[in-house]
C-alpha positions as CSV (number, residue, x, y, z in Angstrom):
1,M,-87.9,31.7,7.7
2,N,-87.0,28.9,5.4
3,K,-88.0,25.6,7.0
4,E,-84.5,24.3,6.3
5,N,-83.2,26.8,8.8
6,Y,-85.2,25.3,11.7
7,K,-83.2,22.1,11.5
8,L,-80.2,23.9,13.0
9,N,-82.2,25.6,15.7
10,P,-81.0,24.3,19.1
11,N,-84.5,24.9,20.7
12,T,-86.2,21.4,20.5
13,L,-89.7,22.9,20.1
14,V,-88.7,25.4,17.4
15,A,-87.0,22.7,15.4
16,Y,-89.9,20.3,15.7
17,L,-92.8,22.7,15.2
18,E,-90.9,24.7,12.6
19,K,-92.0,28.0,13.9
20,E,-90.7,30.8,16.2
21,P,-91.7,30.7,19.9
22,Q,-93.9,33.8,19.6
23,Y,-96.2,31.8,17.3
24,F,-96.6,28.7,19.6
25,T,-100.2,27.8,20.3
26,K,-101.8,25.4,22.8
27,K,-102.4,23.0,20.0
28,D,-98.7,23.1,19.1
29,L,-97.7,22.3,22.6
30,I,-100.1,19.4,22.9
31,T,-98.8,18.0,19.7
32,F,-95.3,18.2,20.9
33,I,-96.2,16.7,24.3
34,V,-98.0,13.7,22.8
35,D,-95.3,13.0,20.1
36,H,-92.4,13.3,22.6
37,H,-94.1,11.3,25.4
38,I,-93.9,14.2,27.9
39,K,-95.0,13.1,31.3
40,L,-94.6,16.3,33.5
41,I,-95.5,19.9,33.1
42,N,-93.7,22.5,35.3
43,F,-94.9,26.1,35.8
44,H,-92.3,28.7,36.8
45,Y,-92.8,32.3,37.9
46,L,-90.6,35.0,39.5
47,A,-91.1,36.2,43.1
48,D,-89.8,39.0,45.3
49,D,-86.4,37.4,45.8
50,G,-85.7,37.1,42.1
51,H,-85.7,33.3,42.1
52,L,-87.8,31.2,39.9
53,K,-90.5,29.3,41.7
54,T,-91.8,25.9,40.5
55,L,-95.1,24.1,40.4
56,N,-95.0,20.5,39.1
57,F,-97.9,18.5,37.4
58,V,-98.1,14.9,36.3
59,I,-100.2,14.7,33.1
60,N,-102.9,12.2,33.6
61,S,-105.2,12.7,30.6
62,M,-105.7,14.9,27.5
63,T,-108.5,16.7,29.4
64,H,-106.1,17.4,32.3
65,L,-103.4,18.6,29.9
66,N,-105.8,20.9,28.1
67,E,-107.1,22.3,31.5
68,L,-103.5,23.0,32.7
69,L,-102.6,24.9,29.6
70,S,-105.9,26.8,29.5
71,S,-106.7,27.7,33.0
72,G,-103.4,27.3,34.9
73,E,-103.5,26.9,38.7
74,R,-103.9,28.8,42.0
75,V,-101.0,30.0,44.1
76,D,-100.5,31.9,47.3
77,G,-99.5,35.4,46.3
78,S,-98.7,36.6,49.8
79,S,-95.9,33.9,50.1
80,L,-94.4,35.2,46.8
81,F,-94.7,39.0,47.2
82,S,-94.4,41.0,50.3
83,H,-96.7,43.8,49.0
84,I,-99.6,41.3,48.7
85,E,-101.8,40.9,51.8
86,A,-102.7,37.4,53.1
87,G,-106.4,38.4,53.0
88,E,-106.2,38.8,49.2
89,S,-103.5,36.3,48.4
90,D,-105.0,33.9,45.9
91,L,-103.6,34.3,42.4
92,Y,-103.8,32.4,39.2
93,V,-100.6,31.5,37.3
94,I,-101.3,31.1,33.5
95,P,-98.6,29.8,31.2
96,R,-97.1,31.8,28.4
97,Y,-96.9,29.4,25.5
98,R,-93.9,31.2,23.8
99,T,-91.7,30.4,26.8
100,A,-92.1,26.6,26.6
101,F,-89.0,24.5,26.7
102,V,-88.0,20.9,27.4
103,N,-86.5,20.7,30.8
104,P,-82.9,19.5,30.3
105,F,-82.3,18.4,33.9
106,S,-85.4,16.2,34.5
107,D,-85.1,12.5,34.3
108,T,-88.8,12.3,33.5
109,P,-89.6,14.0,30.1
110,S,-90.9,17.4,31.1
111,L,-92.1,20.6,29.5
112,D,-91.6,23.8,31.4
113,L,-93.3,27.2,30.9
114,L,-93.0,30.7,32.5
115,C,-96.3,32.0,33.8
116,T,-98.1,35.3,34.3
117,F,-100.0,36.1,37.5
118,F,-103.8,36.8,37.3
119,T,-106.2,38.1,39.9
120,K,-109.5,36.6,41.0
121,Y,-111.2,38.8,38.4
122,G,-109.3,37.0,35.6
123,T,-107.2,40.1,34.8
124,P,-103.4,40.3,34.9
125,L,-101.9,41.2,38.3
126,E,-101.0,44.9,37.8
127,S,-97.9,44.4,39.9
128,G,-96.8,41.1,38.4
129,P,-93.1,41.3,37.3
130,D,-93.6,40.3,33.7
131,Y,-96.8,42.3,33.3
132,I,-95.1,45.5,34.5
133,L,-92.6,45.0,31.7
134,H,-95.4,44.2,29.2
135,K,-97.1,47.5,30.2
136,A,-93.9,49.5,29.8
137,N,-93.2,47.9,26.4
138,K,-96.7,48.6,25.2
139,A,-96.6,52.2,26.5
140,L,-93.4,52.9,24.6
141,Q,-94.7,51.3,21.4
142,E,-98.0,53.1,21.5
143,T,-96.4,56.5,22.3
144,T,-93.4,56.4,20.0
145,G,-94.1,53.7,17.4
146,F,-90.7,52.1,18.3
147,E,-90.0,48.5,19.4
148,F,-87.7,48.3,22.4
149,Q,-85.1,45.6,22.2
150,A,-82.6,44.5,24.8
151,M,-80.0,41.9,25.8
152,G,-78.0,41.3,28.9
153,E,-74.4,40.5,29.8
154,L,-74.8,37.9,32.5
155,E,-71.7,37.9,34.7
156,Y,-71.2,35.3,37.5
157,Y,-68.6,33.6,39.6
158,I,-68.1,29.9,39.8
159,I,-66.7,28.8,43.2
160,S,-64.9,25.5,43.1
161,D,-62.1,23.7,45.0
162,K,-58.6,25.2,44.5
163,D,-56.7,23.7,41.5
164,E,-52.9,24.1,41.6
165,L,-52.5,23.4,37.9
166,F,-52.2,26.3,35.4
167,P,-53.3,29.0,37.8
168,A,-54.6,32.2,36.1
169,E,-53.0,35.5,37.1
170,D,-55.1,37.3,39.7
171,Q,-57.6,39.6,38.1
172,K,-56.2,38.9,34.7
173,G,-58.8,36.3,33.5
174,Y,-60.4,38.3,30.7
175,Q,-61.2,35.9,27.8
176,E,-58.6,33.3,29.1
177,S,-58.7,29.8,27.7
178,F,-58.7,26.4,29.3
179,P,-56.7,25.2,31.2
180,F,-56.1,28.7,32.7
181,N,-59.9,29.1,32.7
182,K,-61.0,26.0,34.5
183,M,-64.7,26.3,33.9
184,E,-64.7,26.8,30.1
185,G,-66.4,23.4,29.7
186,F,-69.0,24.3,32.3
187,R,-69.7,27.6,30.4
188,A,-70.0,25.8,27.0
189,E,-72.4,23.3,28.4
190,A,-74.5,26.0,30.0
191,M,-74.6,27.9,26.8
192,S,-75.8,24.8,24.9
193,L,-78.6,24.2,27.5
194,I,-79.7,27.8,27.5
195,S,-79.9,27.7,23.7
196,Q,-82.0,24.5,23.9
197,C,-84.4,26.3,26.2
198,G,-84.9,29.2,23.8
199,G,-82.0,31.6,24.8
200,K,-80.4,33.5,21.9
201,I,-76.8,33.7,22.8
202,K,-74.2,36.0,21.3
203,Y,-71.1,34.5,23.0
204,G,-69.5,33.4,26.2
205,H,-66.1,34.0,27.7
206,S,-64.2,34.2,31.0
207,E,-64.1,37.6,32.7
208,V,-61.5,39.6,34.5
209,G,-62.2,38.3,38.0
210,N,-60.3,35.3,39.4
211,F,-58.8,34.7,42.8
212,V,-58.3,32.1,45.5
213,L,-59.9,32.6,48.9
214,E,-59.8,30.0,51.7
215,D,-58.8,27.1,49.4
216,K,-61.6,27.9,47.0
217,N,-61.1,29.1,43.4
218,Y,-63.4,32.0,42.3
219,E,-63.6,32.3,38.6
220,Q,-65.6,34.9,36.8
221,N,-67.4,34.2,33.5
222,E,-69.9,35.9,31.3
223,I,-72.6,34.8,28.8
224,E,-73.9,37.6,26.5
225,F,-77.2,37.4,24.7
226,L,-78.4,38.7,21.3
227,P,-80.8,41.7,21.2
228,C,-84.4,40.7,21.0
229,P,-87.8,42.2,22.0
230,V,-87.5,43.3,25.6
231,E,-90.0,40.9,27.1
232,E,-88.2,37.9,25.5
233,A,-84.9,39.3,26.8
234,A,-86.2,39.2,30.4
235,D,-87.5,35.6,30.0
236,Q,-84.2,34.5,28.5
237,L,-82.1,36.0,31.3
238,T,-84.4,34.5,34.0
239,I,-84.2,31.0,32.5
240,A,-80.5,31.3,32.0
241,K,-79.8,32.1,35.7
242,W,-82.0,29.1,36.7
243,I,-80.1,26.8,34.3
244,L,-76.7,28.0,35.5
245,R,-77.6,27.2,39.1
246,Q,-78.9,23.8,38.3
247,L,-75.8,22.9,36.2
248,A,-73.6,24.1,39.0
249,Y,-75.4,21.8,41.4
250,E,-74.8,18.9,39.1
251,Y,-71.1,19.8,38.8
252,G,-70.8,20.1,42.6
253,V,-69.7,23.7,42.5
254,S,-71.4,26.9,43.5
255,I,-72.4,29.9,41.4
256,T,-73.2,33.5,42.4
257,Y,-74.5,36.6,40.7
258,A,-73.6,38.7,43.7
259,P,-72.3,42.1,42.8
260,K,-69.3,42.0,45.1
261,I,-67.6,39.1,46.8
262,T,-64.6,40.6,48.4
263,K,-62.6,43.8,48.5
264,G,-60.2,44.6,45.7
265,K,-61.6,42.0,43.3
266,A,-63.8,42.5,40.2
267,G,-67.5,42.6,40.9
268,S,-70.2,41.1,38.7
269,G,-72.6,43.4,36.8
270,L,-75.6,42.9,34.6
271,H,-74.9,45.3,31.7
272,I,-78.0,45.8,29.5
273,H,-77.7,46.7,25.9
274,T,-80.7,48.4,24.3
275,R,-81.9,49.6,20.9
276,L,-85.0,51.0,19.3
277,V,-86.4,49.5,16.1
278,K,-89.0,50.6,13.6
279,D,-89.9,48.7,10.4
280,K,-87.0,46.3,11.1
281,K,-84.5,49.2,11.1
282,N,-82.3,50.3,14.0
283,V,-83.3,53.9,14.5
284,M,-80.4,54.5,16.9
285,V,-78.2,54.9,13.9
286,E,-78.5,57.5,11.1
287,N,-76.0,57.9,8.3
288,G,-73.5,55.8,10.2
289,K,-73.7,58.0,13.3
290,L,-75.6,57.9,16.6
291,S,-79.1,59.3,15.9
292,D,-80.9,62.0,17.9
293,I,-83.4,59.3,18.8
294,A,-80.6,57.3,20.5
295,K,-79.4,60.5,22.3
296,K,-82.9,61.1,23.6
297,A,-83.1,57.5,25.0
298,I,-79.7,58.0,26.6
299,S,-81.0,61.2,28.3
300,G,-83.9,59.2,29.7
301,Y,-81.5,56.6,31.1
302,L,-79.3,59.3,32.7
303,S,-82.1,61.5,34.1
304,L,-83.8,58.5,35.8
305,A,-80.5,56.8,36.7
306,P,-80.6,57.5,40.5
307,S,-84.0,55.7,40.8
308,L,-83.1,52.9,38.3
309,T,-80.7,51.6,40.9
310,A,-83.8,50.7,43.0
311,F,-84.5,48.0,40.4
312,G,-81.0,47.1,39.3
313,N,-79.0,47.3,42.5
314,T,-81.1,45.9,45.3
315,N,-78.9,44.9,48.2
316,P,-76.0,46.6,50.1
317,T,-73.3,44.6,48.3
318,S,-74.4,46.4,45.1
319,Y,-72.9,49.6,46.4
320,F,-69.6,48.0,47.2
321,R,-69.3,47.5,43.5
322,L,-70.3,51.0,42.5
323,V,-67.2,52.8,43.7
324,P,-64.9,55.3,41.9
325,H,-61.9,54.4,39.9
326,Q,-63.2,51.0,38.8
327,E,-65.0,49.8,35.7
328,A,-68.4,50.0,37.5
329,P,-69.8,53.4,36.9
330,T,-70.5,56.1,39.6
331,S,-71.0,59.3,37.6
332,I,-74.1,60.0,35.6
333,C,-72.7,60.5,32.1
334,W,-72.3,58.8,28.7
335,G,-69.7,58.4,26.0
336,D,-68.4,56.4,23.1
337,R,-66.5,53.2,23.8
338,N,-65.8,54.5,27.3
339,R,-66.0,52.1,30.2
340,S,-65.9,54.7,32.9
341,V,-69.3,56.1,32.0
342,L,-72.8,55.0,33.1
343,V,-74.1,54.7,29.5
344,R,-71.7,53.5,26.9
345,V,-72.0,53.5,23.1
346,P,-70.0,50.5,22.0
347,L,-68.4,49.9,18.7
348,G,-71.2,49.4,16.2
349,W,-69.8,48.2,12.9
350,T,-70.6,51.6,11.3
351,G,-67.2,51.8,9.6
352,S,-65.8,49.7,6.8
353,S,-67.8,46.6,5.9
354,D,-64.9,44.8,4.1
355,M,-62.8,43.9,7.2
356,A,-63.3,40.1,6.5
357,Q,-62.0,40.6,2.9
358,I,-58.9,42.4,4.2
359,V,-57.8,39.3,6.1
360,N,-59.3,36.9,3.6
361,P,-58.2,38.2,0.2
362,L,-59.9,35.4,-1.7
363,E,-63.2,36.8,-0.6
364,E,-65.1,39.4,-2.7
365,I,-65.9,42.7,-1.0
366,Q,-69.5,42.6,0.3
367,E,-71.2,46.0,0.8
368,T,-73.1,45.1,4.0
369,D,-74.9,47.4,6.3
370,F,-74.1,46.3,9.9
371,S,-75.6,49.3,11.6
372,F,-78.4,47.1,12.9
373,K,-75.9,45.7,15.4
374,Q,-75.4,49.1,17.2
375,T,-76.7,49.2,20.8
376,V,-76.5,51.5,23.8
377,E,-75.3,49.9,27.0
378,Y,-76.5,50.7,30.5
379,R,-73.7,49.6,32.9
380,A,-74.9,50.1,36.5
381,A,-77.1,47.1,37.1
382,D,-76.0,43.8,38.7
383,G,-77.2,40.3,39.4
384,S,-79.3,41.3,42.4
385,A,-81.8,42.9,40.0
386,N,-85.3,41.7,39.5
387,I,-84.8,41.4,35.8
388,Y,-88.4,42.3,34.8
389,H,-88.4,45.4,37.1
390,L,-85.0,46.5,35.7
391,L,-86.0,46.2,32.1
392,A,-89.4,47.8,32.7
393,G,-87.5,50.6,34.4
394,L,-85.1,51.0,31.4
395,T,-88.1,50.9,29.0
396,T,-89.8,53.6,31.0
397,A,-86.6,55.7,31.1
398,A,-86.3,55.4,27.3
399,L,-89.9,56.6,26.9
400,H,-89.1,59.4,29.3
401,G,-86.1,60.5,27.3
402,L,-88.0,60.3,24.0
403,T,-90.7,62.7,25.3
404,M,-88.3,65.1,27.2
405,D,-88.4,68.7,26.0
406,N,-84.7,69.2,26.5
407,A,-83.4,65.7,25.9
408,L,-80.8,66.6,23.2
409,E,-79.4,69.5,25.3
410,Y,-79.3,67.1,28.3
411,A,-77.4,64.6,26.3
412,K,-74.9,67.2,25.1
413,D,-74.3,68.3,28.7
414,T,-73.7,64.8,30.0
415,Y,-71.4,63.6,27.2
416,V,-67.7,62.9,28.1
417,D,-64.9,61.7,25.9
418,I,-62.3,61.0,28.6
419,N,-61.8,58.6,31.5
420,I,-63.7,60.7,34.0
421,F,-61.5,59.5,36.9
422,D,-58.5,61.1,35.2
423,D,-60.0,64.6,35.2
424,K,-61.3,65.7,38.5
425,A,-62.6,69.0,37.1
426,V,-64.9,67.0,34.8
427,S,-66.0,64.4,37.3
428,D,-66.8,67.0,39.9
429,K,-69.4,68.6,37.6
430,L,-71.3,65.3,37.1
431,K,-74.0,64.0,39.3
432,T,-73.4,60.6,40.9
433,L,-75.4,57.5,41.5
434,P,-76.7,56.6,45.0
435,E,-74.1,55.1,47.3
436,S,-76.4,52.9,49.3
437,C,-79.8,51.2,49.3
438,V,-81.1,54.0,51.5
439,Q,-80.0,56.6,49.0
440,S,-81.5,54.5,46.2
441,A,-84.8,54.4,48.1
442,K,-84.8,58.2,48.4
443,A,-84.1,58.6,44.7
444,L,-87.0,56.3,43.8
445,E,-89.3,58.2,46.2
446,S,-88.3,61.5,44.5
447,Q,-88.7,60.2,40.9
448,K,-91.5,57.6,41.4
449,S,-94.1,59.7,39.5
450,E,-92.2,58.9,36.3
451,F,-92.7,55.2,36.9
452,L,-96.3,55.6,37.7
453,K,-97.0,57.3,34.4
454,Y,-99.0,55.2,31.9
455,N,-99.9,52.9,34.8
456,I,-96.7,50.9,34.3
457,F,-95.6,50.3,37.9
458,T,-98.1,50.3,40.8
459,E,-97.8,52.6,43.7
460,D,-98.0,49.8,46.3
461,L,-95.1,48.0,44.6
462,I,-93.0,51.1,44.4
463,D,-93.6,51.9,48.0
464,N,-92.8,48.3,49.0
465,I,-89.4,48.5,47.1
466,I,-88.7,51.8,48.9
467,E,-89.5,50.2,52.2
468,Q,-87.3,47.2,51.5
469,L,-84.3,49.3,50.4
470,S,-84.6,51.6,53.4
471,S,-84.7,48.7,55.8
472,F,-81.1,47.9,55.0
473,N,-80.1,51.0,56.9
474,D,-76.7,50.9,55.0
475,D,-75.9,54.6,54.6
476,N,-72.6,54.2,56.4
477,L,-71.9,50.6,55.7
478,R,-69.0,51.1,53.3
479,E,-67.1,53.2,55.8
480,E,-67.9,50.6,58.6
481,A,-66.7,47.7,56.4
482,E,-63.4,49.5,55.8
483,K,-62.8,49.3,59.5
484,D,-64.3,45.8,60.0
485,E,-63.6,43.3,57.2
486,Q,-65.8,40.7,58.9
487,K,-68.8,43.0,58.3
488,L,-68.3,42.7,54.5
489,I,-67.7,39.0,54.7
490,D,-71.0,38.5,56.6
491,L,-72.8,40.8,54.2
492,V,-71.6,38.8,51.2
493,Q,-72.6,35.5,52.7
494,T,-76.1,36.8,53.4
495,N,-76.5,37.9,49.8
496,I,-74.4,35.3,48.0
497,H,-77.5,33.8,46.2
498,C,-79.3,37.0,45.4
499,G,-81.2,37.4,42.2
């Protein structure tokens, strides 16, 4: 990249070091720390509950700084992960230099980094969230030669005091502007902070959901990212959720990624767009159409869809969102531009490339190939997901589809070109997603061998996820909540800060 381009990069480290994060070295970070008078180092890492944990360090010498960045620190793994026994609980956390960012909330100049867990033997923890994703990504690359890229649509509700001025129409908030969308300024500030911390954002907007409940205003928003290598995508989403929560605290409002808040109102999903790349070319498109490679990956997503819910839909409120006749999917199928399906192929700029010239006649026609923008969207996941497990699951599913013997036939059989809820004959033929955590656990149990291939997930972790999901005992919860509204209210409050 031309060094002039780095001047516009919102990431402070990228602009100063004039290199992309994947090329950051320890020497680079030390240079930045010294030149910017950084006083604190903060390590972050993800635990069972999906929240970032933090370890703070005051820098007291160059030797101390070098030691921190080289050898990390010890933590208690059994307090972070329920599948780790107390007798073998000591773990190391080692910082990943490419994730470094300047903490935008700290009064004391601070540099923050995400960390990877290591065992007493000095090897990565096989069940560590980011290492599972790393193994999945490596397995797909080595087996197929493709690079797996992803990006997320991060939906969330902001809960604030009721405002009587310019009320938005209930459940009609999609891409509304201020003052009907009260938190547009919050969203814009969050996007700026996320970008400063390395997040590559596509856009932000208000979403469909808005309502008033008990003198509180619930307003749904979304921040969507740009596709990037899947491990970076997970890091960006994780940091973004952390930033949004911190900013909400400063604003004196609350924020939730919960999949469902109340009956009859839009739930929040975590749609994941994916693409496969080789030699900097999007191989999901061929001659302006969806390629066989893309259809094979889609087959993988669909065939493992029941068990993918174990990573992407992890508490009972997830299954109050996955109900028929709403935009959240329930049937295992795919289609073009179709929001009733599990896997959607959105518009991909494969048509005319002179649209800008049509509305700007002074411009010359530019023959530009925009096919690289084409993605395939998995629509079932929500904010309760462990992001690394979810993206590792999707990467594994893509690899599964690419190596399936009957992948193209499977794709043909599961394609629909209608709203499936308008045609009962079609919907009745399709398999459906689990309707509870218990059913999701059973699906993972039946398909777990696919996630143990290539030593991606570990059996103790899979068994632990199955046990946790089963413990909700929620097979009949949706029916019970229909009769007892308080049951849903209590459930939502229990899981309001999930993920």
